[in-house]
C-alpha positions in Angstrom: 9.7 11.1 -9.2 12.9 12.9 -7.7 13.8 12.6 -4.2 14.3 15.7 -1.9 17.9 15.9 -2.7 17.7 16.0 -6.4 14.8 18.7 -6.5 16.7 20.9 -3.9 19.6 21.0 -6.8 17.5 20.9 -9.6 15.9 24.4 -7.9 19.6 25.4 -7.2 20.3 25.0 -10.8 17.2 26.9 -12.0 17.8 29.9 -9.7 21.1 30.2 -11.1 20.2 29.9 -14.5 17.4 32.5 -14.0 19.6 34.9 -12.2 22.4 34.7 -15.4 19.8 35.4 -18.1 18.4 38.5 -15.9 22.0 39.7 -15.4 22.6 39.5 -19.3 19.4 41.0 -20.1 20.1 43.9 -17.5 23.7 44.4 -19.0 22.0 44.6 -22.5 19.1 46.8 -21.5 21.5 49.2 -19.4 24.2 49.5 -22.6 21.6 50.1 -24.9 20.0 53.1 -22.9 23.4 54.4 -22.3 24.0 54.5 -25.9 20.7 55.6 -27.3 20.0 58.4 -24.7 22.9 60.6 -25.6 22.7 59.5 -29.2 19.2 61.1 -29.9 18.7 63.3 -26.6 16.2 62.7 -24.2 12.4 61.5 -25.1 9.7 59.1 -24.4 11.6 56.4 -26.3 14.7 56.9 -23.9 12.3 56.8 -21.1 11.1 53.3 -22.0 14.7 51.9 -22.4 15.8 53.4 -19.1 12.8 52.0 -17.4 13.3 48.5 -19.0 16.9 48.3 -17.9 15.9 49.6 -14.3 13.3 47.0 -14.1 15.9 44.3 -15.4 18.6 45.1 -13.3 16.3 45.0 -10.4 14.8 41.8 -11.3 18.4 40.6 -11.6 19.5 41.6 -8.3 16.2 39.7 -6.6 17.3 36.7 -8.6 20.8 36.7 -7.0 19.4 37.3 -3.7 17.0 34.4 -4.0 19.9 32.3 -5.4 22.2 32.9 -2.4 19.3 32.7 0.2 18.3 29.1 -1.2 22.2 28.2 -1.7 22.9 28.6 2.0 20.4 26.0 3.0 21.9 22.8 3.7 21.2 19.8 1.2 18.5 17.2 2.4 20.6 13.8 3.0 20.7 11.1 0.5 18.4 8.5 0.5 19.2 5.1 1.9 18.9 2.8 -1.5 16.3 0.6 0.4 14.3 3.6 1.2 14.4 4.9 -2.2 13.3 1.6 -3.6 10.2 1.6 -1.2 9.4 5.2 -2.2 9.4 4.2 -5.7 7.5 1.1 -5.3 5.0 2.8 -3.4 4.4 5.6 -6.2 4.4 2.6 -8.6 1.2 0.8 -6.6 -0.3 3.9 -6.1 -0.1 4.7 -10.1 -1.8 1.4 -10.8 -4.2 1.5 -7.9 -5.7 4.7 -9.9 -6.6 2.5 -12.9 -9.8 0.6 -13.5 -8.2 -2.7 -13.0 -5.5 -1.7 -10.8 -6.9 -2.8 -7.6 -7.4 -6.4 -8.9 -4.3 -6.6 -10.5 -2.7 -5.8 -7.5 -4.7 -8.2 -5.4 -3.8 -11.1 -7.7 0.0 -10.0 -7.4 -0.1 -10.2 -3.8 -1.7 -13.5 -3.8 1.0 -14.8 -6.2 3.7 -13.3 -4.0 2.5 -15.0 -0.6 1.8 -18.2 -2.7 5.3 -18.1 -3.9 6.7 -17.7 -0.2 5.0 -20.6 1.1 5.7 -23.0 -1.8 7.4 -26.3 -0.7 6.1 -25.9 3.0 3.2 -28.0 4.5 1.4 -24.7 5.0 0.8 -24.0 1.3 -1.9 -26.6 1.0 -3.9 -24.8 3.6 -3.2 -21.3 2.2 -4.5 -22.4 -1.1 -7.5 -23.4 0.5 -8.1 -20.6 2.4 -7.4 -18.2 -0.7 -10.0 -20.1 -2.7 -12.6 -19.7 0.1 -11.7 -16.1 0.4 -12.1 -15.4 -3.0 -15.3 -17.5 -2.9 -16.6 -15.1 0.0 -15.3 -11.9 -1.8 -17.7 -12.7 -4.6 -20.9 -13.3 -2.2 -20.2 -10.6 0.4 -22.2 -8.0 -1.4 -25.2 -10.0 -0.7 -24.5 -10.8 3.0 -26.5 -8.1 4.5 -28.7 -7.9 7.4 -28.0 -10.4 10.1 -25.2 -11.9 8.1 -23.1 -8.6 8.5 -21.3 -9.5 11.5 -20.1 -12.3 10.4 -18.6 -10.9 7.5 -16.5 -8.8 9.6 -15.4 -11.7 11.5 -14.2 -13.5 8.2 -12.0 -10.7 7.2 -10.6 -10.6 10.8 -9.9 -14.5 10.6 -8.5 -14.3 7.1 -5.6 -12.1 8.5 -5.3 -14.0 11.2 -5.3 -17.4 9.4 -2.8 -16.0 6.7 -0.3 -14.5 9.5 -0.7 -18.1 11.0 0.4 -19.8 7.8 3.6 -17.4 7.4 4.7 -18.2 10.8 4.3 -22.3 10.3 6.2 -21.9 7.1 8.8 -20.0 8.8 9.4 -22.6 11.6 9.3 -25.5 9.4 12.1 -23.7 7.4 14.2 -23.1 10.8 13.3 -26.6 11.5 15.4 -27.7 8.7 18.5 -25.8 9.7 18.2 -26.5 13.4 20.7 -28.6 15.1 19.6 -32.0 16.1 19.3 -31.2 19.8 16.5 -28.6 18.9 14.7 -30.4 16.3 12.3 -32.1 18.9 11.0 -28.8 20.4 10.9 -27.2 16.8 8.8 -30.3 15.4 6.5 -29.9 18.1 5.8 -26.3 17.7 5.4 -26.8 14.0 2.9 -29.4 14.6 0.7 -27.4 16.8 1.0 -24.2 14.4 -0.1 -26.7 11.6 -2.8 -28.3 13.4 -4.3 -24.6 14.4 -3.7 -23.6 10.5 -5.7 -26.5 9.3 -8.8 -26.3 11.8 -8.8 -22.5 11.5 -8.9 -23.1 7.6 -11.5 -25.9 8.0 -14.0 -23.5 10.2 -13.4 -20.4 7.6 -14.4 -22.9 4.9 -17.7 -23.7 7.0 -18.2 -20.0 7.2 -18.3 -19.8 3.3 -20.4 -22.5 3.0 -22.8 -21.3 5.2 -22.8 -17.8 3.6 -23.1 -19.4 0.3 -26.5 -21.3 1.8 -27.7 -17.7 3.3 -27.2 -16.2 -0.1 -28.8 -19.2 -2.0 -32.0 -19.2 0.5 -32.2 -15.3 0.5 -32.8 -15.7 -3.3 -36.0 -17.4 -2.7 -38.3 -15.4 -0.4 -41.5 -16.8 0.5 -44.2 -16.6 3.2 -43.3 -17.7 6.9 -45.1 -21.0 6.7 -43.0 -21.7 3.6 -40.0 -24.3 4.0 -37.4 -22.2 2.2 -38.2 -19.8 5.4 -37.3 -22.5 7.7 -34.2 -23.3 5.8 -33.2 -19.6 5.6 -33.3 -19.8 9.3 -31.2 -22.8 9.5 -28.6 -21.1 6.9 -28.5 -17.9 9.2 -28.0 -19.9 12.5 -25.3 -21.9 11.3 -23.8 -18.7 9.7 -23.6 -17.1 13.0 -22.3 -20.2 14.7 -19.5 -20.6 12.5 -18.8 -16.9 13.1 -18.6 -17.3 16.8 -16.5 -20.5 16.5 -14.0 -17.9 14.3 -14.0 -15.3 16.9 -13.4 -17.6 19.8 -10.7 -18.9 17.7 -9.1 -15.8 17.1 -9.8 -14.5 20.9 -8.5 -17.7 22.7 -4.8 -16.5 22.8 -1.6 -16.1 20.6 -0.6 -19.0 18.4 2.1 -21.2 19.7 5.3 -19.7 18.6 8.6 -21.4 17.9 10.7 -21.6 20.9 14.2 -19.4 20.8 17.6 -21.0 22.2 
């Protein structure tokens, strides 16, 4: 799809071609009427020729007026190449999302891009664990209803927070490789703190997924209150809420440590 500047000049060219066509048609009809009217005298056909010629002249005049008015408008500025690329990418993503398998393809592409960006860093393993757990939770999320719904919301928020933490951990690790010797101890300490937060967060997330799977497994075998499966269901639910509360506390304790700036 063309940008605003391209559409502006395309419309200007269309108006110019239209004005020229109506000018040629008006000239031809006027000349024909001027020749045929005195040739055979005034009659009904002459009125038709004169009416067509007058209409063509009026339309040609309006086309030229429209052309001059539009040409007087300033052309939109040219797009920055980066902005044009971003718009093209957004249009492509929107087109793919409209396909039946589009959302799944885009999600897989985003996961591959994130995995590739973390390649070679210590955060890659934690990110892979988080991704596997997130995919598992996504498969059973439709069955987590009732008491388990708050845990699903907490899991989604924790997933975003942990992925952001993984990106920051990888960024600090890359900066550590380039840092001068005097700055490396502080960066290494920050990197260790971020890595510990990431590992503990991913472990808590995996515990939530395990609890959610237990909830779904027990919920699939309902029984009477006195049945042992009901007791296990209550235990799985309590564990699910306990891990969800731990994740919520992990997110609200404070901002993860950031790399010190020089």
